[in-house]
C-alpha positions as CSV (number, residue, x, y, z in Angstrom):
1,M,0.0,0.0,0.0
2,P,1.2,3.6,-0.6
3,I,2.0,6.4,1.7
4,K,-0.4,9.3,1.3
5,I,1.2,12.8,1.1
6,P,0.1,16.3,-0.1
7,D,0.0,16.5,-3.9
8,A,2.5,19.4,-4.1
9,L,5.0,18.2,-1.4
10,P,8.5,18.3,-3.0
11,A,9.3,14.8,-1.6
12,R,6.7,13.3,-3.9
13,N,8.8,13.8,-7.0
14,V,11.9,12.5,-5.3
15,L,10.2,9.4,-4.1
16,E,8.4,8.7,-7.4
17,K,11.7,8.8,-9.2
18,E,13.0,6.1,-6.8
19,N,9.9,3.9,-7.5
20,V,8.6,4.5,-4.0
21,F,4.8,3.9,-3.8
22,V,3.2,7.2,-2.9
23,I,-0.3,8.5,-3.5
24,G,-1.5,12.1,-3.6
25,E,-4.3,13.4,-1.5
26,S,-6.7,13.8,-4.4
27,K,-6.5,10.1,-5.3
28,A,-6.6,8.9,-1.7
29,L,-10.0,10.6,-1.2
30,H,-11.5,7.9,-3.5
31,Q,-10.2,5.0,-1.5
32,D,-12.5,3.4,1.1
33,I,-9.9,2.5,3.8
34,R,-8.8,4.1,7.0
35,P,-5.1,5.0,6.7
36,L,-2.8,5.1,9.7
37,K,-2.4,8.7,10.8
38,I,1.3,9.5,11.6
39,L,2.4,12.9,13.0
40,I,6.1,13.9,12.3
41,L,7.6,16.5,14.5
42,N,10.5,17.6,12.3
43,L,13.2,19.4,14.3
44,M,15.9,18.9,11.7
45,P,17.2,22.1,10.1
46,L,17.0,20.8,6.5
47,K,13.4,19.8,6.8
48,I,12.7,19.0,3.1
49,A,15.5,16.5,3.0
50,T,14.3,14.9,6.3
51,E,10.8,14.6,4.8
52,S,12.1,12.5,2.0
53,H,14.2,10.4,4.3
54,L,11.2,9.5,6.6
55,L,8.6,9.1,3.9
56,R,10.9,6.7,2.1
57,V,11.2,4.4,5.1
58,L,7.5,4.7,6.0
59,S,6.5,3.7,2.5
60,N,7.7,0.0,2.5
61,S,4.7,-1.4,4.2
62,P,1.3,-3.0,3.2
63,L,-0.4,-0.2,5.2
64,Q,-1.6,3.1,3.9
65,V,-0.1,5.9,5.9
66,E,-1.3,9.5,6.1
67,V,1.3,12.0,7.4
68,D,1.0,15.4,9.1
69,F,4.1,17.4,9.5
70,L,4.5,19.4,12.8
71,M,6.9,22.3,13.6
72,T,7.5,24.2,16.8
73,S,6.0,27.6,17.1
74,S,8.6,28.7,19.6
75,H,11.4,28.2,17.1
76,V,11.1,28.8,13.3
77,S,13.6,27.1,11.1
78,K,16.0,29.4,9.2
79,N,17.1,26.7,6.7
80,T,13.7,25.9,5.2
81,P,11.6,28.4,3.1
82,R,8.8,29.9,5.1
83,E,6.4,29.2,2.1
84,H,7.2,25.5,2.5
85,L,6.5,25.6,6.3
86,F,3.3,27.5,5.9
87,S,2.1,25.1,3.1
88,F,2.9,21.8,4.6
89,Y,3.4,22.2,8.4
90,K,1.1,22.6,11.4
91,V,1.8,23.9,14.9
92,F,0.9,22.1,18.1
93,S,-2.2,24.2,18.7
94,E,-3.7,22.9,15.5
95,V,-3.2,19.2,16.3
96,K,-3.5,19.0,20.1
97,S,-7.2,18.1,20.0
98,Q,-6.5,15.2,17.6
99,K,-5.4,11.6,18.1
100,Y,-2.7,9.8,16.0
101,D,-1.9,6.2,15.4
102,G,1.9,7.0,15.5
103,M,4.3,9.8,15.9
104,I,7.9,10.4,15.0
105,I,10.1,13.0,16.8
106,T,13.3,13.7,14.8
107,G,16.8,14.6,15.9
108,A,18.0,18.2,16.1
109,P,21.4,20.0,16.0
110,V,21.3,21.1,19.7
111,E,23.0,18.1,21.4
112,L,25.7,20.2,23.2
113,L,23.0,22.3,24.9
114,E,21.4,21.3,28.1
115,F,17.9,20.2,27.4
116,E,16.4,23.1,29.4
117,A,18.6,25.5,27.4
118,V,16.9,24.6,24.1
119,N,14.6,27.5,23.2
120,Y,11.7,25.2,22.4
121,W,12.2,22.7,25.3
122,Q,9.0,23.8,27.1
123,E,6.9,23.3,24.0
124,L,8.6,20.0,23.2
125,S,7.9,18.8,26.7
126,E,4.3,19.6,26.3
127,I,4.2,17.7,23.0
128,M,5.8,14.7,24.6
129,D,3.4,14.7,27.5
130,W,0.5,15.0,25.0
131,S,1.9,12.0,23.0
132,S,1.5,9.7,26.0
133,T,-2.2,10.0,25.8
134,N,-3.0,11.0,22.2
135,V,-0.6,8.7,20.2
136,T,-0.5,4.9,20.2
137,S,3.3,4.7,19.6
138,T,6.0,7.4,19.4
139,F,9.3,6.8,17.6
140,H,12.2,9.1,18.7
141,I,15.3,9.6,16.6
142,C,18.9,10.6,17.7
143,W,18.6,13.8,19.8
144,G,14.8,13.2,19.9
145,A,15.6,9.9,21.5
146,Q,17.8,11.5,24.1
147,A,15.2,14.1,24.8
148,G,12.5,11.5,25.2
149,L,14.5,9.4,27.5
150,Y,15.4,12.4,29.6
151,H,11.8,13.8,29.7
152,H,10.0,10.5,30.3
153,Y,12.6,8.6,32.3
154,G,15.2,11.0,33.6
155,I,18.0,9.4,31.6
156,K,20.8,11.9,31.1
157,K,23.0,12.5,28.1
158,Y,26.8,12.8,28.2
159,P,29.2,14.5,25.8
160,L,31.5,12.3,23.8
161,K,35.3,13.0,23.3
162,Q,34.7,13.1,19.6
163,K,31.6,12.9,17.3
164,M,30.1,9.5,16.8
165,F,30.1,9.7,13.1
166,G,29.8,6.9,10.6
167,V,28.2,3.5,10.0
168,F,28.6,1.0,12.8
169,K,27.8,-2.7,13.5
170,H,25.0,-3.5,15.9
171,T,23.8,-6.6,17.7
172,V,20.2,-7.6,18.7
173,E,19.8,-7.7,22.5
174,D,16.2,-8.9,22.7
175,R,15.3,-11.2,19.8
176,H,11.8,-12.0,21.1
177,E,10.6,-8.4,20.7
178,P,8.5,-7.9,17.5
179,L,10.4,-4.7,16.6
180,M,13.5,-6.9,16.0
181,R,11.8,-9.6,13.8
182,G,13.8,-10.4,10.8
183,F,17.0,-8.6,11.9
184,N,20.3,-10.2,11.2
185,D,22.5,-11.1,14.2
186,L,24.8,-8.3,13.1
187,Y,23.6,-5.3,11.1
188,H,24.7,-1.7,10.3
189,A,23.2,1.7,11.1
190,P,24.5,5.3,10.8
191,H,25.2,7.6,13.7
192,S,25.9,11.3,13.8
193,R,26.0,12.8,17.3
194,Y,28.2,14.4,19.9
195,T,26.5,12.9,23.0
196,E,25.4,9.6,24.3
197,V,23.1,7.8,26.8
198,R,24.9,5.2,28.9
199,L,24.2,1.5,28.8
200,D,24.3,1.0,32.6
201,E,21.6,3.6,33.2
202,I,19.3,2.1,30.5
203,E,19.8,-1.5,31.9
204,K,19.1,-0.4,35.5
205,H,15.9,1.4,34.7
206,K,12.9,-0.8,35.5
207,D,10.6,0.7,32.8
208,L,13.0,0.4,29.8
209,I,14.1,-2.5,27.6
210,L,17.4,-2.5,25.7
211,L,16.8,-3.9,22.2
212,S,20.0,-3.3,20.4
213,A,23.5,-1.9,21.0
214,S,26.9,-1.5,19.3
215,K,30.4,-2.1,20.7
216,K,31.6,1.2,19.2
217,A,28.4,3.3,19.1
218,G,26.9,2.2,22.3
219,V,23.1,2.1,23.0
220,Y,21.1,2.1,19.8
221,M,17.5,1.0,20.4
222,V,15.5,1.2,23.6
223,M,11.8,0.7,24.3
224,S,9.5,1.4,27.1
225,K,8.0,-1.6,28.8
226,D,4.5,-0.6,27.7
227,R,5.7,-0.6,24.1
228,R,4.4,2.9,23.4
229,Q,7.8,4.7,23.3
230,I,10.7,3.7,21.1
231,F,14.0,5.4,21.1
232,V,16.7,5.1,18.4
233,T,19.9,6.9,18.9
234,G,21.1,6.7,15.3
235,H,19.8,7.7,11.9
236,S,18.6,4.6,10.1
237,E,16.4,6.9,7.9
238,Y,19.4,8.6,6.3
239,D,19.9,8.2,2.6
240,A,23.1,7.3,0.9
241,L,24.7,10.8,0.8
242,T,23.5,12.3,4.1
243,L,26.7,11.6,6.0
244,N,28.8,12.8,3.1
245,E,26.8,16.1,3.0
246,E,27.3,16.5,6.8
247,Y,31.0,15.8,6.5
248,R,31.5,18.4,3.6
249,R,29.4,20.9,5.5
250,D,31.5,20.6,8.7
251,L,34.7,20.8,6.6
252,E,33.5,24.0,5.0
253,K,32.8,25.4,8.5
254,G,36.4,24.6,9.5
255,L,35.3,22.1,12.2
256,D,37.7,19.4,13.4
257,I,35.7,16.6,11.9
258,E,36.9,13.0,11.2
259,I,36.0,11.1,8.1
260,P,32.8,9.1,8.8
261,E,33.8,5.6,9.8
262,N,32.9,2.6,7.6
263,Y,31.2,4.8,5.1
264,F,33.5,5.6,2.1
265,P,35.1,2.5,0.4
266,D,38.8,2.3,1.5
267,N,38.0,5.3,3.8
268,D,38.4,7.5,0.7
269,P,36.0,10.5,0.6
270,Q,36.5,10.8,-3.1
271,Q,34.7,7.5,-3.6
272,E,30.9,7.0,-3.7
273,P,29.6,5.7,-0.3
274,M,28.1,2.3,-0.1
275,V,24.8,1.9,1.7
276,L,25.0,-0.9,4.3
277,W,21.9,0.0,6.3
278,R,19.0,0.2,3.8
279,S,17.4,-3.1,4.5
280,H,17.7,-2.5,8.3
281,A,15.9,0.8,8.0
282,S,13.1,-0.6,5.9
283,L,12.6,-3.5,8.3
284,L,12.8,-1.3,11.4
285,Y,10.0,1.1,10.2
286,S,7.8,-1.6,8.7
287,N,8.0,-3.6,12.0
288,W,7.2,-0.4,14.0
289,L,4.2,0.4,11.8
290,N,2.8,-3.1,11.8
291,H,3.4,-4.4,15.4
292,Y,3.4,-1.1,17.5
293,V,1.0,1.0,15.5
294,Y,-1.4,-1.0,13.3
295,Q,-1.7,-4.0,15.6
296,A,-2.1,-1.8,18.7
297,T,-4.2,1.2,17.7
298,P,-8.0,1.1,18.0
299,F,-10.0,1.5,14.8
300,Q,-11.7,4.6,16.2
301,L,-8.9,7.1,16.8
302,D,-10.8,8.8,19.6
303,Q,-10.4,5.6,21.7
304,I,-6.6,6.2,22.1
305,H,-5.7,7.1,25.7
């Protein structure tokens, strides 16, 4: 089944060229089926690119998905045209009376700030509280995962000596959980972050389950015991060139940035990167949509609590 998106959203052309199954709003109106309603709080600076990343991984499922994009009202992105934001995004006051089958909270480039120092932290906290009663399952990414773990469970983040940057091997820590169905014993996923949550604090918390970790990158996937909150510290949704673009951007800024690990063949930035995580990303999001959203959500959205 397709993913339903606005007819004019730029990501539609990108995804159709990749043979991703999408359907415009006008055509979807004639289908007699209730799609899953997914809310995406996009905190990334390059929002148009992130839209394509997330819509791509949400599309590989037999379920029809209807997406609303959400932005904060307390912070307006400087890197995305205002016309795009006004055309395709909502603010929290417009959705707070609604219910959603699923929600995604993205990462954000504010890792080195204390959570309370982020200028939209109060608004984000309100949204995360609201998600606990108005969303069946919420999927947190990178800084969004750290923010969610801190807000809901008091798990702190800690600065790394150098940026965790590259594609790393991961192992499955709980093979019986449906989110991990079909995963290889060893699989790859990208990371791009300056901070971490610590394994011992996750393992000691009675309300959290460690699902996957990496010897090099540390904690990767964590889930609440009620299965309604999922936290992923990496960027499985990234496309082939995202780490390359981040690397070139940081070089242009004069930052002391290492070549992303295990990304360029022979560690040579002049070569085309090889994608080692595509199948993992597809499986992760299809498992989430099926087992934690579709199988768990009531048919009548107003019954979510």
